[in-house]
C-alpha positions as CSV (number, residue, x, y, z in Angstrom):
1,M,-33.4,-16.2,-67.1
2,S,-35.7,-18.3,-69.4
3,E,-38.8,-16.1,-69.4
4,P,-39.1,-13.3,-72.1
5,V,-38.7,-9.7,-71.3
6,L,-40.9,-6.8,-72.3
7,A,-39.3,-4.6,-75.0
8,V,-40.5,-1.2,-76.3
9,D,-39.6,0.8,-79.4
10,I,-40.7,4.4,-79.2
11,G,-40.4,6.2,-82.5
12,G,-41.7,9.4,-83.9
13,T,-44.5,7.7,-85.8
14,K,-45.1,4.4,-84.1
15,I,-44.7,2.6,-80.8
16,L,-43.9,-1.1,-80.9
17,V,-44.1,-3.3,-77.8
18,G,-43.1,-7.0,-77.7
19,L,-42.3,-10.0,-75.7
20,V,-38.8,-11.1,-76.7
21,A,-36.9,-14.3,-75.8
22,A,-33.3,-14.4,-74.8
23,G,-32.1,-15.4,-78.3
24,G,-33.8,-12.3,-79.8
25,S,-36.9,-13.9,-81.2
26,V,-40.0,-11.7,-81.0
27,M,-42.7,-14.0,-79.5
28,A,-45.6,-11.5,-79.6
29,Q,-46.0,-7.8,-80.4
30,R,-48.5,-4.9,-80.4
31,Q,-48.2,-1.6,-82.2
32,A,-49.9,1.8,-82.2
33,P,-49.3,5.2,-83.7
34,T,-47.2,7.5,-81.5
35,P,-49.2,10.4,-80.1
36,A,-46.2,12.6,-80.8
37,R,-48.1,15.9,-80.6
38,E,-49.7,15.0,-77.3
39,G,-46.4,14.7,-75.4
40,A,-44.9,12.4,-72.8
41,E,-47.9,11.4,-70.8
42,A,-49.9,10.3,-73.8
43,I,-46.9,8.2,-75.0
44,I,-46.4,6.6,-71.6
45,A,-50.1,5.7,-71.5
46,T,-49.9,4.2,-75.0
47,V,-46.9,2.0,-74.0
48,A,-48.8,0.9,-70.8
49,A,-51.9,0.0,-72.8
50,L,-49.9,-2.1,-75.3
51,A,-47.8,-3.7,-72.6
52,A,-50.9,-4.7,-70.6
53,Q,-52.2,-6.7,-73.5
54,L,-48.9,-8.7,-73.7
55,L,-48.3,-9.0,-70.0
56,A,-51.8,-10.6,-69.5
57,T,-50.4,-13.5,-71.5
58,A,-47.0,-13.7,-69.8
59,P,-47.3,-13.2,-66.1
60,G,-43.6,-14.2,-65.6
61,V,-42.1,-11.2,-67.2
62,R,-39.9,-9.3,-64.8
63,R,-38.0,-6.7,-66.7
64,C,-38.4,-4.1,-69.5
65,G,-36.1,-2.5,-72.0
66,V,-36.8,0.5,-74.1
67,G,-35.3,2.0,-77.2
68,T,-36.5,5.6,-77.8
69,A,-36.1,8.6,-80.0
70,G,-34.0,11.3,-78.3
71,V,-30.7,11.5,-76.4
72,V,-30.9,9.3,-73.2
73,G,-29.0,10.2,-70.0
74,E,-27.4,7.8,-67.6
75,N,-30.6,7.4,-65.6
76,G,-32.9,6.8,-68.5
77,E,-34.1,10.3,-68.8
78,I,-34.5,12.1,-72.2
79,T,-31.9,14.9,-72.0
80,S,-32.6,16.3,-75.5
81,A,-34.8,15.6,-78.5
82,T,-36.0,17.1,-81.7
83,D,-39.5,18.5,-82.1
84,H,-40.8,15.3,-83.7
85,I,-42.2,14.5,-80.3
86,A,-43.6,17.4,-78.3
87,A,-42.0,18.2,-75.0
88,W,-40.1,14.9,-75.0
89,A,-36.9,16.4,-73.6
90,G,-36.9,16.3,-69.8
91,T,-39.0,13.2,-69.5
92,E,-37.8,10.8,-66.8
93,L,-38.7,7.9,-68.9
94,S,-37.1,5.0,-67.0
95,R,-38.6,6.2,-63.7
96,R,-42.1,6.8,-65.2
97,L,-42.3,3.4,-67.0
98,T,-40.9,1.6,-64.0
99,D,-43.8,3.1,-62.0
100,V,-46.5,2.5,-64.6
101,L,-45.5,-1.0,-65.7
102,R,-44.3,-2.1,-62.3
103,L,-41.2,-3.6,-63.9
104,P,-37.6,-2.4,-63.6
105,T,-37.1,-0.5,-66.9
106,R,-33.8,0.4,-68.7
107,V,-33.8,2.9,-71.5
108,L,-31.4,3.5,-74.4
109,N,-31.6,5.7,-77.5
110,D,-33.3,3.8,-80.3
111,V,-30.4,3.7,-82.7
112,Q,-28.1,2.6,-79.9
113,A,-30.5,-0.2,-79.1
114,A,-30.5,-1.2,-82.8
115,G,-26.7,-1.1,-82.8
116,L,-26.6,-3.4,-79.8
117,A,-28.8,-5.9,-81.6
118,E,-26.8,-5.7,-84.8
119,S,-23.6,-6.2,-82.9
120,R,-24.7,-9.2,-80.9
121,L,-27.2,-10.9,-83.2
122,G,-27.0,-9.2,-86.6
123,A,-24.7,-8.0,-89.3
124,A,-21.8,-7.2,-86.9
125,R,-22.1,-10.5,-84.9
126,G,-18.6,-11.9,-84.1
127,K,-16.9,-8.5,-84.6
128,R,-15.2,-6.7,-81.8
129,S,-16.5,-3.3,-82.8
130,A,-19.1,-1.7,-85.1
131,L,-20.3,1.6,-86.2
132,V,-24.0,1.2,-86.9
133,L,-26.0,3.8,-88.9
134,A,-29.8,4.2,-89.2
135,L,-30.8,6.1,-92.3
136,G,-34.4,7.3,-92.4
137,T,-36.2,10.6,-92.0
138,G,-33.0,11.6,-90.1
139,I,-29.7,9.8,-89.5
140,G,-28.7,8.2,-86.3
141,G,-25.6,6.2,-85.3
142,A,-24.2,4.0,-82.6
143,I,-20.8,2.7,-81.6
144,V,-20.6,-0.8,-80.1
145,R,-17.4,-2.3,-78.7
146,D,-17.2,-5.8,-77.2
147,G,-21.0,-6.1,-77.3
148,V,-21.5,-2.9,-75.3
149,V,-22.9,0.4,-76.5
150,V,-20.4,3.3,-76.2
151,R,-22.6,6.1,-74.9
152,G,-19.9,8.8,-74.4
153,A,-20.0,11.4,-71.6
154,T,-23.4,12.7,-72.5
155,G,-25.0,9.9,-74.5
156,I,-24.4,11.3,-78.0
157,A,-21.5,9.0,-79.0
158,G,-22.1,7.7,-82.5
159,S,-24.3,10.6,-83.7
160,I,-22.9,10.5,-87.2
161,G,-25.9,12.3,-88.7
162,H,-24.5,15.5,-87.2
163,H,-21.0,15.1,-88.6
164,L,-20.2,17.9,-91.0
165,S,-20.8,17.1,-94.7
166,P,-17.9,17.6,-97.2
167,L,-20.4,19.5,-99.3
168,R,-21.1,22.9,-97.8
169,Q,-24.2,24.2,-99.6
170,G,-25.9,25.7,-96.6
171,R,-28.5,23.0,-96.1
172,V,-30.2,23.2,-92.7
173,C,-30.2,20.0,-90.5
174,A,-33.2,19.1,-88.4
175,C,-31.1,20.0,-85.3
176,G,-30.9,23.6,-86.6
177,A,-27.2,23.5,-87.6
178,V,-26.0,23.8,-91.2
179,D,-24.4,21.2,-93.5
180,H,-24.7,18.1,-91.3
181,L,-24.7,14.7,-93.0
182,E,-28.4,14.4,-92.2
183,A,-29.3,17.3,-94.4
184,Y,-27.7,15.6,-97.4
185,A,-28.1,11.8,-97.0
186,S,-31.3,11.2,-95.0
187,G,-34.5,10.4,-96.8
188,T,-35.8,14.0,-96.1
189,G,-32.5,15.4,-97.4
190,M,-32.8,13.6,-100.7
191,Q,-36.4,14.5,-101.1
192,N,-35.7,18.1,-100.5
193,E,-32.8,18.2,-102.9
194,Y,-34.9,16.5,-105.7
195,E,-37.6,19.1,-105.2
196,R,-35.1,21.9,-105.3
197,R,-33.7,20.7,-108.6
198,T,-37.0,19.8,-110.3
199,G,-39.8,21.6,-108.5
200,R,-41.5,18.2,-107.8
201,A,-42.1,17.0,-104.3
202,L,-41.7,13.2,-104.4
203,L,-41.2,10.5,-101.8
204,L,-37.8,8.8,-101.8
205,R,-39.3,5.5,-103.1
206,E,-40.6,7.5,-106.1
207,I,-37.2,9.1,-106.7
208,A,-35.6,5.7,-106.5
209,A,-38.0,4.3,-109.1
210,L,-37.2,7.2,-111.4
211,A,-33.5,6.6,-110.9
212,A,-33.9,2.9,-111.7
213,A,-35.8,3.9,-114.9
214,G,-32.9,6.1,-116.0
215,D,-33.9,9.6,-114.8
216,A,-30.6,11.5,-114.6
217,V,-31.7,14.0,-111.9
218,A,-33.0,11.3,-109.6
219,N,-29.9,9.3,-110.0
220,A,-27.7,12.3,-109.4
221,V,-29.5,13.1,-106.2
222,I,-29.0,9.6,-104.8
223,V,-25.4,9.3,-105.9
224,E,-24.6,12.7,-104.4
225,A,-26.1,11.6,-101.1
226,A,-24.3,8.3,-101.2
227,E,-20.9,10.0,-101.8
228,V,-21.5,12.4,-98.9
229,L,-22.5,9.5,-96.8
230,G,-19.4,7.5,-97.7
231,A,-17.1,10.4,-97.2
232,V,-18.5,11.0,-93.7
233,I,-18.3,7.2,-92.9
234,G,-14.7,7.1,-94.0
235,S,-13.7,10.2,-92.1
236,A,-15.6,9.2,-88.9
237,N,-14.1,5.8,-88.9
238,N,-10.6,7.3,-88.9
239,L,-11.6,8.3,-85.4
240,I,-13.6,5.2,-84.4
241,D,-11.6,2.5,-86.2
242,A,-14.5,0.0,-86.1
243,D,-14.2,-3.6,-87.5
244,V,-17.4,-3.2,-89.5
245,I,-19.8,-0.4,-90.6
246,V,-23.4,-1.5,-90.6
247,V,-26.0,0.6,-92.5
248,G,-29.7,0.1,-91.8
249,G,-32.9,2.1,-91.8
250,G,-35.5,2.7,-94.5
251,V,-33.1,4.6,-96.8
252,A,-30.7,1.7,-96.8
253,E,-33.4,-0.3,-98.7
254,L,-32.0,1.5,-101.8
255,G,-29.4,-1.2,-101.7
256,E,-26.3,-1.1,-103.8
257,V,-27.3,2.1,-105.7
258,L,-26.6,3.8,-102.3
259,L,-23.9,1.5,-100.8
260,A,-21.7,1.1,-103.9
261,P,-20.8,4.8,-104.3
262,A,-20.8,5.2,-100.5
263,R,-18.1,2.5,-100.2
264,A,-16.0,4.2,-102.9
265,A,-16.2,7.6,-101.2
266,A,-15.4,6.0,-97.8
267,V,-12.2,4.5,-99.2
268,R,-11.1,7.9,-100.5
269,E,-11.3,9.4,-97.0
270,A,-10.1,6.4,-94.9
271,L,-6.6,6.0,-93.5
272,G,-4.4,2.9,-93.9
273,A,-6.0,-0.5,-93.4
274,S,-9.4,1.1,-92.6
275,K,-9.9,1.5,-96.3
276,H,-10.8,-2.2,-96.2
277,T,-13.4,-1.9,-93.4
278,P,-16.5,-3.6,-94.8
279,I,-19.7,-1.5,-95.1
280,V,-22.6,-3.9,-95.0
281,P,-26.4,-3.8,-94.9
282,A,-28.1,-4.3,-91.5
283,A,-29.5,-7.7,-90.9
284,L,-32.4,-7.2,-88.4
285,G,-34.6,-4.8,-90.2
286,P,-37.4,-2.9,-88.4
287,M,-37.1,-5.3,-85.4
288,A,-33.6,-4.2,-84.5
289,C,-34.5,-1.6,-81.9
290,L,-37.0,-3.8,-80.2
291,I,-34.5,-6.7,-80.0
292,G,-31.8,-4.4,-78.7
293,A,-34.2,-3.1,-76.1
294,A,-34.8,-6.6,-75.0
295,L,-31.0,-7.3,-74.8
296,L,-30.7,-4.2,-72.6
297,A,-33.3,-5.7,-70.2
298,F,-31.6,-9.1,-70.2
299,D,-28.3,-7.5,-69.4
300,A,-29.9,-6.2,-66.2
301,S,-31.0,-9.6,-65.0
C-alpha cells in the first residue's frame, strides 16, 4: 500500500500520533500530554482528537498501529500495567480505538514496537535476531527474530527490566518485587541511589554532569548501574542468543560512560561466542515506538 498509516505512541507522560510512510518516515505528527490520572477514556479521547487533526489532511489512511505502555494481550487488550496510568489494565484498547477511529487498529507494547522498528529499520537492521532495551524511568525490553516480535505466551517476552540483579541490596522495583534490574539501572534507580548516598535529590542529567566533572559518587552510581545492566544483558543473552543487543531510551543518552562498563560486565557473564555479541546504541531515538507502531499496521495490510 502506498498511502501512510496512522501510528500512535501512548506513554506515561505523552501521547504522540503520526502519519508514517511505508519506509518509516514520519510525515506529520501531533502530541499531547497523557491524561494518565484520568484513565482509559480520557486517553482514548486524546488519541482521537490528535488523530482527527491528521486524518483531515490524509483521507486515504486505512489502518492504525499503536505502541502503548502496559502488557498487551493477543487481542490488543491491556492485560496488566503499572500505576503510571490509572486503571489502564483491562482496557480493550484495540477494540475501543477501532470503534472510535473507524480504522482497523493493531496494538503492541511500546518497547516491543520500538524493538520492531530497530530490527527492521534501525540499529539491528540486517540481523536475524535482536534483544532491544529501552532504559528510562523504568526498563523495558523486546526480542525480535526474523523481523517479528516474540511476544511469548502472555506478551511479556523480553521484559529484561524484571530480570534479577546480581546485586541483592533489597531495592524495590516499580512492579513491587525486590532487586529487579529496573531498581538498579533505570533513571529512577540511579537517582534514588545517588540520593541515598548523598542526601541530594538530583535528576539523572545532573548526576551525569557531576560524573563528567569528576564527582566520585556520581561516577560510582553510574558505573554500578552499568555493571548490573551488563551482567543482566550477558546472562539474559545466554538464554536468548541474539545477534545484537540494542540499547535505547533516555538513559542510554549517557553514552559510553554507561555502555563501556556494561559491555565488560556482559562479557563476564556470557557463554562462548556470545561474549562477542555487539551491544550498540539504538538508532531511531524517540520516534522508534511510533515507527514500530506504523510497521505493525503495514503488516496487517
